[in-house]
N, C-alpha and C positions, 0 to 999 in steps of 0.2 A: 188410468192410462188411456191415451188417445187411440181410437180404433186404427188410425193410420200407422201408429207405432206397433200395435199388436200385429197388424197385417205384414209390415215389413219384417218383423222378427220371425213370424210363422213361416213366411216364404223364404227367408234367408236359410232357415233350417232345412226346408224341403229341397231347395236348390243345391245346397252343399252336399246333402245326402245323396241326391241324384247323381252329382258328378262323381262322388266316391264309388257308388255302386257301378256306374258305367265303366270306370277305370278298372275295377276288379273284374268285371265281366269281359272286357276286351282282353285283359291279360290271360284269363282262362281260355278264351276263344282262340287266341294266337297259339297257345300251347296245344290245344286240341287239334288245330288245323295242321300241325306238323305231323300228326300220327293217324289221321283219319281220312274219310272220303271227301272232305272239303265241303260239307253241308252245314257247317257251324254257323255261317253268316245268316242262313235262313232262320235258325233258332233264335239268334240275337235280335233280329228285326221283329220276330214274333213277340219276344219279351217286351220290347218297347212299343209294340203296336204300330210299326212303321212298314208294314208289308208293301203298301202302295208306293211309298217313296223308294223302297229297295228295288221294286220292279222297274221303276224309271231308270235307276242307276244301272240295273242289269242290261237294259236295252242299249246302254252306252258301252257294253262290254266290260262291266265292272268286275273287279276281283275282290277278295277279302280285304286287301289293303285299302282299296277305294272305300269300302264300307266303313272301315275303321276310321279313315279320315272323315267320313260323313258323321259318324257318331262322336268323334272326339274333337275335331278341329273346324267343322263347318259352321261359320258364324250365321249362316242362313238357316240352320236347323235349330229351332228354339230348345230342343232337348239335348243338344251336344254338350260335351264337357265344357268347352270354352264359353258357350252361351250361359250354361248354368252357373259357372263361376262368375261371369260378368254380372248376371242378375243378382247373385248373392252379394257381390261387392257393392253394387248400386244400393241395395237395401241396407247394407251395413253402414255405408257412408252417410245415409240419412239418419241413422240411429247411433251416431258416434257417442252420444251422451248416455246411451243405454247399454253399451257394450264396453269392454275394457280395451286398453291399449294393446294388450297381448293378442286378443282376438282380431282387432282391426289390422294390426301390422302383419299378422300371419296371413290373413285373407288377402290383404292388399299386395303382399309380397308374392303370393301365388299368382294373382292376376297379372302383376307386372312381368313375372317370368314367362307366363303363357303368351301374353300379348306381344312381348318382345321377340319370342321365338317365331311367332306367326307372322310378324311383320317382315322377317327375313325370307331368304329363299327356302321354300318348303322342302325342296329336294335334299337340303342339307340337314333337315331335322331328324334327330334320332327319336323316332316315334315311341319305341319301347321305353327309353329312358325318360321321356317326357311324361308318359302315362304313369310310369312308376313314381315319378316326382309328384304328380297330382294326387295319387293315392296316399303317399306318405304325408304330404302337406295337409291334406284334408283330415287325416287322423290327428295331426298336430293342432289344427284349428278346433276340432271337437274336444281335444284334450285341454286346450287353453280355456275353452268355454266352461269345461267341467270344473276346473280348479280356480278360475278367477271371477266368473260372473256372480253377481249378487243374486241370492235366491229370492227373487220377487216375480211379479207377473211377466216381466220381460224374459226371464229365464224360462218360465212355464210355456210361453208362446213359442220360443225357439225350440224347446224340447218337443212340444206337440207337433210342430212341423217335421222335425227330424225323424221322430219315431213313426209318425203316420207314413211318411215316404219310405222309410226302411221296411216297415211291415208289408206295405204294398209291393215293394221291390222283391222281397224274399218270396212272397206268394207267387209272383209272376215267374221268377226264376225256377222255383220248384215245379210249378205246373208245366211250363214248356219243356224244361230239360228232363224231368222225370218221364214224361210221355214220349220224348224223343228216344229215350233209352228203353222204355217199356211201353210201346204203343197200345198194348192191350190193358195197361193199368195194373197188371198182376204184380204184386210186390214180392212174391216168393222167388227166392234167388235160384237162378239157373244160368250157368255160363255167363257170369258177369264180366263186363268190360271194367276192370278195376280202375284203370286210368280215367275213364270217362266219369265214373262215379266219384272218384277223388276230385276231379275238376269241378263237379257239381258242388261238393262241399267247399272247395277253394273259393267259389264265388261269394261265400259269406265268411271266409277265413276260418273254417271249422274243421280242417282235416285232423289236426292233432287233438282238437276237442272231442271229435268222434272217438278216437282211440282211447282217450282218457275215460270217457263215459262208459263205453260198451266193451272195451278190451276184447274185441272180436273182429273177425274179418268183415268187410263191407256187406251190408244187407240193405236192399232198397227200402224195406219197411222201417228199419231203424234210421236210415238217412232222412226219410220223410218225417218221422217222429221228431228227430233232432231239429229240423228246420222249422217245423210247425209248432210243436207242443211243449218243447222244453223251456220252462221259464228261466232257467239258469244259463241259457245260451243267448248272449246279447243281441244277436241278429235274428233270432227265431221270431215267428209271427206272434206267439204268445207273449214273449218278453216285450215286444214293441207295444202290443195293446195293453199290457199291464202298465207300462210307463205312461201311455196316453191317458189311461184311466186315473193314475196317480196325479198327473198334472192337471187334469180336469177337476179333480177333487180339491186340489190346492187353489185353483182359480175360483171354485165355488166358495171356498172359505174366505178368500180375499174379497170377493164381490158380494158375498152374503146372499147369493141367489143361484138357483139351478134351472136348467132348461132341458130341451129335448136332446141336445148334444151330450149332456151328462148321462142321460138315460141310455143313449145309444152306445157311448163309450163303455159303460158298465156292462151292458148286454153282450157286446162283442168280446170284451175281456172274459166274461163268464163262459161264453161259448168255447173259447180256446182252453180256458182253465179246466173245464170239466170234460172236454172231449177225450176220447181214447182212440188210439191209432187203429184198432180193429174196427171200431164203429165208423171211422172216417173212410176206410177202404170198403166197408159194406155199402155206404152211401155212394162212394165213388170219389176218388181224390180230386179229380178235376172239377166235379160238381161242388164239392165242399169248398175248394179254393176260390172258385168263381163267386160263390156266395159271400165269402169273406172279403174279396176284393171289391165286390159291389157295395157291401156295407161300409167298407173303409171310405169309398168315394162318397157315399151318403153322409157319413159322419163328417168328412171334410167340408161338405156343402153346409151341413147344419152348424158346424163351428163358425163358418163364415156368416151365417144368418144371426146366430146367437150373439156374436161379438162384433157384428157390423163390419166384417173384414171385406165384404164384397164391394 
């Protein structure tokens, strides 16, 4: 496979996942803003690492609605939903021979809907409905990829991008929101804001999953365990790194060679697989997650070098 093809599919997976995560996060933030002190926007920009950009918007008298426009519909923001969908579509268009009609038509349809709405008068846009549509259609695109793509290197690179992005996103969300609710990092439950902790789980679509697994009231320690260490939860950090490791092994079998990226993927997966939540809190949740995020970035760079994606 050409390195340019691998690069396009890898980044198509990352951009699609980024748009989907942003849509979920905006929905949860809007719900929280209805019931709290209105500090949610600061947490969202911290998750995306856009504090400086947010300060510039604040100087212009911005409200949460302005920030949502910035994160969702600002074509000048390379991490916004509309930019991410645009980049994913551009990569997909260059790889029409390596993806199916179902995947292409789903992604192209989402782009046409988004760009059509944004060409009109923005004051008439129903932002909540449009973000809901992005979330649902992103799920459909990933579903189409799951049931129609040939299991070859193209699929592996698409999966690598999607799961690396998802793992990084979940680690960022857990780190920022957990410490917004528990600034001292203490996981022991006292006077919980149940609505806020439910919204944290909603960011990864795991409210009902939590109830099925634990069958108990919300507990910060269990929330962190579910989002980080449960392999059977599809958006947990452990599940994502397990899938990254699996796809790296399949690529190694296909190419008949292994490199530093394979070692890093295996080491990261093993760290999450054998970690225990008590030991994570002994080290410090924020310190542990920062280490994982740093190593995910290193792994992404190493994948780029090993498969000549740069």
